[in-house]
N, C-alpha and C positions, 0 to 999 in steps of 0.2 A: 500136449499138456491136457489133463482131464478137465472138462468143464464142470463147474460147480454152481448149483442153483439153490435157492431157498426151498423151492418146491418144483416138482415135475409132475405134470399130468400125463400119464402114459396111455397109449393105444386107443384114445378116443377118436371118434369121427368128428374132426374139426370142420365147422361150417364158417367159411370166411369169404373174402373177396375173390378167391380163385376157385370157389366151389366147395365140394365135400371131399375129405380124404382122411384116412387114418394117420394120425401124426401125434407126436409128443409135443408138449409145451413146457418150456422152462421159464420159471418166474424168479426174478431177483428184485428185491427192494420194491415190491408192489407193482412192478411193470413186467410186461412180456419181454423176455430176454432172447428167446430162441424158439423157433418152430421147426419141427422136422423129426429126424430119427436121433434120439438122444440116449440110446441104450448104453453108451460108454460114459455118460455123465453121472455125476453124483449129486445128491440133494439132501437137505435136512429132512424132507418128507417126500415120499413118492406115492402118488394116488393112482390106483388102477382104474381107468375109465373104459376098459374094453366093453364093447356092446352099447356104449352110451354116446350121445351126441353132445359136443361142446359148442355152445352158441355164444356169440358176443353177449355180454351182459344186457339183459332186457332193461330198457329205460321206459318207465311209465310216466308220460309227460302230463298227466292230469289226475291228481289225487287231492282229496280234502281230508286232512288229518285232524282238523277241528281245534287245534291248540294255537293260541290261548282262547279261553272263554267258553268252550263247548265240550269240555273234556269228559263229560258223562257219555258222549258218543264215541270218542276216539281221542288219542293224543299222539304226539310225534313218536314216542317209543312203541306203543302198541301198533300203530299204523305201519311203521317201518318193520316191525317184527313180522306182521302179516305179509309185507312185501317180500322179505327174504325167504320166508317159508314157502312162498309161491314162485321163487326163482327170479325175483326182480332185484336188480342191483343198484338202481338209482331212481329217484322220483322227483317230479316237479310238483310242488304243493301250492295250493291256491290261497288267495288273500281274504276270503270271506269268513274271517274269524271274528272274535270279539275281545279286544278291539280289532277293527279292521287293519290289515297290513297295508298302510297307505302312506307312511312317512319313514324317515330314517330311524326314528326311535323304535317303532314297532317292528320294522324289518330287522334291525340289529338285534333286538331282543329275541326275535324268533330264531335267528341264526345261532345265537348262544344256547337257546333251548335245544336245538338239534345237534349241536356239535358233540360228538362222541356219546350221545344219548340215543341217536337214531342208528339203526342197525345197517342201513344202506346209505349210500351217498345221496345228496339232496340239493335241490335248488328251490327257491321260493319266488313266486310271482309277486309283483307289487301291484296293488289295485289302482286302477285309473279312476279318478273322480273329477267333478267340476272344480273342486277346490285345490287339488294338488297339481294342476297342469304345469305350473312354473317349476315345480321340483322334479317332474318326471324325467327330464334329460339326465339329471344326476342320479336319481334313484334307479333308473333302468341299467345304469353302468356299475352299480354296487357289486362287489364280489359275491357270488352266490345267487345273484338275481337272474331268473330265467327270462325276464322281460315284463311287460305291462299286460295285465289282464283286465278286461272291461266286460261288464254285464250290460247288454242293451235290452235285456228282458229280465224281469225280477225272478229270482230263484231263492235258494237258501241264503240268508244273511241280508245285509242292508246296502250292498253295492249295487248301484244302478245309474247308468248314463244313457237315457233313452232317446235324446234329441240329436239331430244331425249337427246343429251348431256347436254343441258341447263336444260331440265326437270329433268334429273337424278340428277344434282347438287341440285336442289330444293328438290327433294325427300329425298336426303341423309341427309339434315339438319333439316327438319321439324319433329315434333312428333305428331301433331294433324291430324285429318282427313282433307284433303284438297279438295276443290271443283273445278271442271273443266268444262269449255266450250269446248266440245269435237267435233270439226270438223277439219279435216286434212287440214292445210293451203296449203300444196304443191298441193293437189288435187284441192282445190278451185282455186288456181292460174292457174292451167292447164285448168280449165273448164270455165274460165270467158267468153270465146268467145260464150258460149251457152246461155248467157243472151240475151233476145230479148227486145229491147227498146220498152217501152209502154205495155209490156205484163208480168205482175207479175206471170202469170202461169209458166213462165220459171224459177222462183226462185228455186223451188225444183228440177228442172232439173240441174241447175248449182250446187247448194249445195245438192248433191244427197245423197242417203242412204249409199253409199260406203264411202263417206267422213266422215260421222258420225261413221260408224262401224270401219273404220281403226283407227281413233283417239282413240276410246274407247279401242280397242285391244292394241294399243301402251301403253295406260295408265295402263291397267291391267298388262301388261308385266313388266313395270317399278315398279309397286307396289309390284309384287311378287319378283322381283330382290332385292328391297330395304327393304322389310318388312314393308311397309307403307299402310295407309288406304286412299282410294279415294272415292269421291262422284261425280258421273257423273250427271250433270245437264240436265234438259229438254230433256229427251229421246224422240226421234222422229221416231224411226224405229223399226219394228218387229225383225230385225236381231240383234239389240243391246239387246233386251229382251232375245232372245234365247242364246246369248253369255254370258250375265251377270248372267243368271240363274246358270251357272256353275262356277262362280267366286265370290260368295257372301262372301267368306272369306276375301277378300280385298276391294270389291267394293259395295258401296250402290248407289242408283240412285233415280232420281226424275222424276215425270210426272207433266205436266202442264194441267190446264183445257182446254186450246185451242187445245193442241194436242189430248185431249180426246173428244173434242166436234166438232171442225171444220174439214172439209174434202176437199181436193183438187180433181178436179179443181173448184168445186162449190164455195168455199169460195173466190177464186180470181175473179171469174166471178161476184160474188155478191158484194164483198167488195173492190175489187181492191187492192191497196197498204195497206189498213187498215189491211189486213190479212197477210202482209209481216213480217215474223219473222226469226230469226236465232236461232237454225236450223228451217227449214221451216215446215209449216203444209203440210202433204203429203196425199196420197190417202187413201181410206177406208181400204185397207189391213194393212197399218201401224197403223191407228187408232185402228183397231180391235186387232192388235198385242200388243199395249200398254195396252188396256183393259185386254188382257190375262195376261199381266204382273201384273196388279192390282189383278186379280182373283187368280193368282198363288203365290202371295206374293213376287214377284221379285221387284216390285216398293216399295220403303221404305217411301217416303214422297211425298206430293204435294207442289209445289211452283208456284206462279202466273207468275214469270218472268215479273212482272210489269215493262214495259220499254217504258214510254211515249215519244211521240214527238208531236209537235204542228200539227194542221191540215194543215197549210201552208207547213210544211216540208213533211208531208205524201202525200200531193197532188202533189208533184213533179212527173215527169214522170219516171217510173221505167227504169233503176236501180238507178237513182239519188235519189230516195226516200229512207229514212232510214228505217231500220228494227226495229220493236218493236211495242207493243200495251199496253194499260192499262190493268190491271188485278187484282190488289190487292182487289178492292172493289167488284168485281164480283166472286171471288174465291168461297166464301161460297154459294151464291145463285145458281151458276151454278152447283156446286157439289151436293148440296141438291136436285136439280132437278133430277140429275142422281140417287140419293138415292131413291127418290120417284118413279122413272121409273124402279127401280129394278136392276140397273146396279152394285150397291154395297150396302152394309149394312151401317147403321148409325155407327155401331161399327167400321167398316173398315175405314169410313171417319175420325172418331176420331183418329184411329191409324195413318193414313196418315198425319193428320194435327196438331196433338198435341203430342201424345205419341211417334210417330216416330221421329219427330225432337228432342224431349228431349232425346231419346235413342241414336240417332246418334251423337249428338253434346255434350252429357253429360251436358245438361242444369240443373242448380240447381233450385229446387223448382218450376218448371213449367211443364206442360204437363199432369197433372193428377188432378182430383178432389179428394183430399186427405187431411186429417188434417195435418197442418204444411206447406202446399204448398201455393204459392201465390194465392190470390183469383182472378184468371183470368178466366173469363167465356165468352163464346159465347152463347147467349140465342137466340133460333130460334123457329119459328112457322112452324112446318112441314106441316101444312095444308093450309098455306096462299099462295095464288097465286098473283104474281105481274108481271108487265112488266118492264124490265130493260130499262132505257132511258139514253140518253146523259145528260139530265138535272139532273138526280139523281147522276151522277158521280161527286165526289168532287175533283178529280184530276185537276190540273191546265190545263192539256191537254184538258179536257172537252169533251172527246168522248170515246166510247167503241165499240168494234166490235159486241157487243150483243145488240145494240140499237134496241128496238122493239121486243126483244125476251121475251116471256112469260115463267115464271118459277114457280114451286111449291116448297115451302120451302124458308123461308126468315129470315134474321137476324133482330131481334128486340131489342137486347141489347148487349152492349159490356162493360165488367167490367175488369179494369186493376188494379191489386193489391187492390181490394176492392172498387175502385172508379167506380161509374156508369158514364161511359164516353159518351156512346150513348144509347138512349132509344127511341124506336118507331120513328126512323128516325130523331131524334134531337140530336145535340151535346150538352150535358148538363153540362160538367165539363171542366174547362180550362186545357190546355196541362200540363201534369206532367210526361211525359215519362222519363224513366231511363234505364240504360244499363242492358241488360240481363246478369246474372251471370252464369259462367260455372265451372264445377267441376275441370277442368284442369287449370283454371286460377284464382282460389280463392286466394286472398291475404288479409292479415290483419285480 
């Protein structure tokens, strides 16, 4: 009997748990139904992927889409459009919005804002504060919740829990892995006088490597005391890599493309405040240290930390300029360029961008190309060279620090639960994004 599928992707080089090989993929009802030679099967649509690599859908576990309250910078629709145009099939979005995403009402409202309005699938973090500790055990188990996010150093927005006593209270009540912005607020306050007006090169002097390391050390100590799991976001120092290497029992960590690509002071001299991030881009020794963390397996996942601001905001004189840059759309091409340059393998990229997120956060039916899993694919042309431009970026912010950068390796297709959302640079399907499901929050 002839097999029939909704869609068949033919002749692509599939990258999954058993390596790379030319295979067909049959899709039915949004799930992967078969992998192999499907030449005798029929389908409603057949898509030729000869010469292309089919990767498990890239999951960006740290983005800031600014809705509600800051939508002059970005919103859930434009941010997710930027994601799928860059090959990203799911995002985890952060709670430092206005109002903050810190209770059932704000979380539920945000899910409603995203449902079938976002182009990719999504989960939202709930912000941890001193005042919502009692509600966190229930909030972190809400469908569509990626977990608790805590800022222990101030950044964009009003979320901040800087003291160990309050952090310990949060640790004691949560059960899932929690994510942290790790910069020591006390040290940041002590060093504010080191900022030089008009000189963003002073940003990493103010927010130095010690501020990052001290915060990470404090978090690991609390994790060991309470028996909880932590995820340290956007690692920016070689010292954190060396420290976390010995604490993988409780701590996972993330690297960003900008900390793996840009280097100080050159990036500040060339880009000015467009290179201003928290934690900062640092000198080459730190960039090399983070790459060592990739090579040694210390880094668990990649996240873009897509944190857009308008050009008018970024053009303010430092330090009045806000920290953050766009990144969700450039994550795949920037990292594929690193793959082509020999800095990491394609298999390692897949582990960092899909299998790793699924493993850390216990994502249900995503992160692998396997029968029964969601048909989420990032289809790439590893041989294609393109120049990244501001005009290509779909973010409402309209700019990228990589404007004019030529890369080799390019996303040509984005499939979300079997739907061809982006193909060859065109958005081809209306938004139908839904919440990511987690093994720890399955209900019904």
